[in-house]
C-alpha positions as CSV (number, residue, x, y, z in Angstrom):
1,M,-40.8,-16.1,30.5
2,S,-44.1,-14.6,29.3
3,A,-42.2,-11.9,27.3
4,I,-40.2,-14.7,25.5
5,L,-43.4,-16.6,24.6
6,E,-45.0,-13.4,23.4
7,A,-41.9,-12.6,21.3
8,L,-42.1,-16.2,19.8
9,M,-45.8,-15.7,19.0
10,L,-45.1,-12.4,17.2
11,G,-42.2,-14.0,15.4
12,A,-44.4,-16.9,14.2
13,F,-47.1,-14.4,13.0
14,S,-44.4,-12.4,11.2
15,I,-43.1,-15.4,9.3
16,S,-46.7,-16.2,8.3
17,W,-47.2,-12.7,6.9
18,Y,-43.9,-13.0,5.0
19,C,-45.2,-16.2,3.4
20,S,-48.5,-14.6,2.5
21,I,-46.8,-11.6,1.0
22,W,-44.4,-13.7,-1.0
23,K,-47.2,-15.8,-2.4
24,M,-49.1,-12.7,-3.4
25,L,-46.1,-11.1,-5.0
26,R,-45.3,-14.3,-6.9
27,T,-48.9,-14.9,-8.2
28,R,-49.9,-11.3,-8.4
29,Q,-53.3,-12.3,-7.1
30,A,-55.1,-11.7,-3.9
31,A,-57.3,-14.8,-4.3
32,G,-58.7,-16.0,-1.0
33,K,-57.6,-12.9,0.9
34,S,-60.1,-10.7,2.7
35,L,-59.1,-7.0,3.2
36,G,-61.5,-6.9,6.2
37,F,-59.7,-9.8,7.9
38,V,-56.2,-8.3,7.3
39,L,-57.4,-4.9,8.7
40,L,-58.8,-6.7,11.7
41,I,-55.4,-8.2,12.3
42,C,-53.9,-4.7,12.0
43,F,-56.3,-3.5,14.7
44,G,-55.2,-6.4,16.9
45,Y,-51.6,-5.3,16.6
46,V,-52.7,-1.7,17.6
47,F,-54.4,-3.1,20.6
48,G,-51.2,-5.1,21.4
49,I,-49.2,-1.9,21.2
50,A,-51.6,0.0,23.5
51,P,-50.7,-1.8,26.8
52,K,-46.9,-1.4,26.0
53,V,-47.5,2.4,25.7
54,A,-49.6,2.4,28.9
55,L,-46.8,0.5,30.7
56,Y,-44.3,3.2,29.6
57,R,-46.7,6.0,30.7
58,D,-47.1,4.3,34.1
59,T,-43.5,3.2,34.8
60,G,-41.3,5.0,32.3
61,V,-40.0,1.6,31.0
62,W,-40.3,0.6,27.4
63,S,-41.0,-3.0,26.6
64,E,-38.8,-4.2,23.7
65,L,-41.8,-6.2,22.5
66,I,-43.4,-3.0,21.2
67,L,-40.9,-3.1,18.3
68,L,-42.1,-6.5,17.2
69,Y,-45.7,-5.3,17.4
70,I,-44.9,-2.3,15.3
71,W,-42.9,-4.4,12.8
72,N,-45.8,-6.8,12.5
73,L,-48.3,-3.9,12.1
74,L,-46.1,-2.5,9.2
75,V,-45.8,-5.9,7.5
76,T,-49.5,-6.6,7.9
77,G,-50.3,-3.1,6.6
78,F,-48.2,-3.9,3.5
79,D,-50.1,-7.1,3.1
80,A,-53.4,-5.1,3.2
81,Y,-52.0,-2.7,0.5
82,L,-51.2,-5.7,-1.7
83,V,-54.7,-7.1,-1.2
84,V,-56.1,-3.8,-2.4
85,R,-53.7,-3.5,-5.3
86,F,-54.0,-7.0,-6.7
87,T,-57.8,-7.1,-6.1
88,R,-58.1,-4.0,-8.3
89,Q,-55.8,-5.4,-10.9
90,G,-57.9,-8.6,-11.0
91,I,-61.1,-6.7,-11.4
92,L,-59.6,-4.6,-14.2
93,R,-58.3,-7.7,-16.0
94,A,-61.8,-9.3,-15.8
95,V,-63.5,-6.2,-17.1
96,T,-61.0,-5.8,-19.9
97,A,-61.4,-9.5,-20.9
98,R,-65.2,-9.2,-20.9
99,S,-65.1,-6.0,-23.1
100,R,-63.0,-7.8,-25.7
101,T,-65.5,-10.5,-26.2
102,V,-68.3,-9.7,-28.6
103,P,-71.7,-11.1,-27.7
104,G,-73.1,-13.6,-30.2
105,E,-69.8,-14.8,-31.6
């Protein structure tokens, strides 16, 4: 039963990341997103994978849940990439817009 609940939790998190990524791709902005927070979530998934690897090392049995953790880590890593990409683009747009304005006009 605990494995089913853990799988449901990981599925809910995964859906949340899909929504976040979709919004960022649609708006092409990372407004309100923190790279540090997204990376902290990535580390959380790494720490979720670690006991599954330890279980395998101790028993020789793989938990199928490791695949959900790895998938969520990949999706969250892609979200972090988008945060960096769209934050840089936003900064470049702001700098370009400022350089086009002439002081005193």
